[in-house]
C-alpha positions, 0 to 999 in steps of 0.5 A, a space after each residue: 521216255 514219255 512222248 511229251 519228253 521225246 518232243 522236248 528232246 527233239 526240240 532242243 536238239 532241233 534248236 541247238 542244231 539250228 543255232 550253230 550255223 545261224 550264229 555265223 549267219 548273224 555275224 555275217 549279216 546274211 540272216 535272211 539266207 536262212 529263210 530263203 533256204 528254208 523255203 527254197 528247199 521245198 521244190 527239192 523235197 517235192 521232186 525227190 518225193 516224185 521220184 521215190 514216193 517215199 517221204 523217208 527216203 535219204 534222197 529227199 535230204 540230199 535233194 533239199 540240201 542241193 536246192 539250198 545250195 542252188 539258192 545260195 548260188 542264184 542269190 550270189 549271182 544276182 548280188 554280184 551282177 550288181 543290178 539288184 541289192 542283196 535283200 532284193 536278190 533274196 526276195 527274188 529267188 526264195 519266193 520263186 522256188 518256194 512258190 514252184 514247190 507249192 504248185 507241185 505239191 498241190 498239183 502232184 501230192 495231194 493226199 499226202 501229208 506233205 502239204 502246205 500246212 505242214 511245210 510252213 508250221 510243222 507239228 512237233 507233236 506228231 514227231 514221236 510217231 515216226 520212229 526208228 526200229 532195228 531188229 524189233 528194238 524201238 530206238 526212239 523217234 527218227 527226228 531225234 536221231 536225224 537231228 542228233 546226227 546233224 548237231 553232232 555234224 555241225 559241232 564237228 565241222 565248227 571245231 574243225 573249221 573254227 579259224 577258217 569260219 572266224 576269219 571268213 566271218 569277221 574279215 572275208 578279205 583278209 581270209 583271202 589274203 591269208 590264202 584261205 578260200 572264203 568262197 569255199 568257206 561260205 558255200 561249206 557254211 550254206 551247206 550246213 544251213 541247208 542240211 540243218 534246215 532240211 533235217 528240221 523241215 518235217 518236224 517244225 516247218 519252215 517258219 520255226 526253222 527261220 525262228 531257231 536259226 535266227 532268234 538265239 544267235 541274235 540274242 547271243 549277239 546282244 549278250 557276248 562279245 567273243 565268237 566262242 562265247 556267242 556260239 555257246 550262248 546261242 546254244 544255250 538260248 536255243 535250248 532254253 527257248 525250246 524248253 520254255 516253249 514246250 512248257 508253254 504249249 503244254 500249259 496252255 494247250 497251243 502249237 508247239 512250234 509257235 510257242 517255241 517261236 514265241 519263247 524264242 522271240 521273248 528271250 531276244 526281247 529280254 536281251 534287247 532291253 537288258 543286254 549289258 553292252 548292247 541293250 536299249 537300257 545300256 544305250 540309254 544310260 551311256 547316252 545319259 552319261 555322255 550328255 552329262 559329261 558334255 554338260 560338265 565340260 560346258 560348265 567348266 568352259 564357262 567358269 574358266 572363261 568368267 574366272 578372275 573377271 568382274 563378271 565372275 561374281 555373277 557368272 559363277 554364282 550357283 544360284 544363277 548358273 542355270 540362267 546363264 547357261 540356259 539350262 533347267 535348275 534341276 539339271 544344273 544341280 545335277 551337273 555341278 554335283 557330278 563335276 564336284 564328285 569328279 573334283 572338277 569344281 569347288 565351292 566358295 561361298 556362293 561361287 562355283 570355281 574350277 579346280 586345277 583338273 577342271 581347268 585342264 579339262 576346260 582347256 582340252 575341251 576348248 582346243 577340241 572345239 576349236 580343232 
């Protein structure tokens, strides 16, 4: 396998692994936690490196995961104190821990590739250079094996705890009432997030970790209605964003991590516009339809109010409706056309008259307004 394809494989596996726990973060409206964890694990990595002096030591993974869980605990402590809001709690904890990590790097890890640029941005192009070799056999990039293992672990954990995660995510109070332990589930999820962030940290950097954990699940949230579909769509979008970003980086000779983050953001932007239920265009159509429906009801109330009165010849004339209702002529034509299409009004020469269905709808509108 060529280096380019190995980078693509690492990017796709990392993106899908990050998107799976990220879906639950988006649903729980705790997406900022991923940003906190991806930055706050830095001091754990640095301290473990000071102890082992080995960047490939598994102790780095364990220390970073523990720091991620510690980050969540500290945030929860501040939130439950009710002295500061949730966003402020996150804003207090992760910059403090991240700053400690940066200070430790600058003071004690100079000359090591564990530098602040690598921490923030990562460099996928270097990932194929660190390889797994067993008995002289090259098994491929270490990042692919580590992220593949994390992806498999995330899939297994989600499948084993599907109902618990679903219930605790949608309604933590109901989960507690039914005998589940939402606090345990919460910290289990955050442990998944921590381990995933640590695994992706070395190759892609903390910024892309956040993009991969949030952008694909947020896109899936706009496109899917059910949790199962949302998880699947998030994985597909994550893989697609990684592939598009990789292709863009190759074509334009730019940062692979930055290109993947950009592609993920573009996919979210497209969904934000055209998602069938939650997109901007769908909302605009829905608002337009609601406005037209309300105008039809107003028209029917006006016609019913003046029906069989001496003023009906003037008030119910099509050509004069827009003046009496205070509408533009073009809008009046559209409203009358919609009412005719729904068989709520009928024409009698120049007059616009409500049908029986129109009268019932007008009566219901009047009662509704009165209530």
